[in-house]
Legacy VTK file of the C-alpha trace (Angstrom):
# vtk DataFile Version 3.0
C-alpha trace
ASCII
DATASET POLYDATA
POINTS 41 float
111.800 57.894 121.458
113.222 54.380 121.792
111.808 53.340 118.418
113.173 56.457 116.733
116.611 55.778 118.192
116.501 52.177 116.998
115.481 53.301 113.500
118.312 55.844 113.416
120.786 53.159 114.524
119.609 50.846 111.742
119.931 53.582 109.112
123.432 54.496 110.279
124.458 50.836 110.528
123.216 50.111 106.999
125.035 53.147 105.618
128.341 52.301 107.279
128.037 48.608 106.434
127.495 49.407 102.757
130.414 51.845 102.868
132.783 49.255 104.339
131.607 46.522 101.960
132.190 48.801 98.978
135.678 49.656 100.200
136.908 46.232 101.288
134.565 43.759 99.637
135.111 41.478 102.633
133.500 40.411 105.879
136.392 41.595 108.066
135.296 45.226 107.967
131.727 44.230 108.784
132.891 42.273 111.839
135.054 45.196 112.948
132.103 47.560 112.553
129.785 45.297 114.538
132.324 45.142 117.355
132.523 48.945 117.214
128.728 49.122 117.577
128.973 46.816 120.598
131.555 49.137 122.166
129.381 52.203 121.472
126.529 50.606 123.449
LINES 1 42
41 0 1 2 3 4 5 6 7 8 9 10 11 12 13 14 15 16 17 18 19 20 21 22 23 24 25 26 27 28 29 30 31 32 33 34 35 36 37 38 39 40
């Protein structure tokens, strides 16, 4: 179960990271997203 959850987190993180990079083209959105992930956990 733990491995499946980690895989799901990676898939979601990759999707959202690509989405933000396409929209902003900058690192600021990526940093904001990573801080959001930290808050979620």
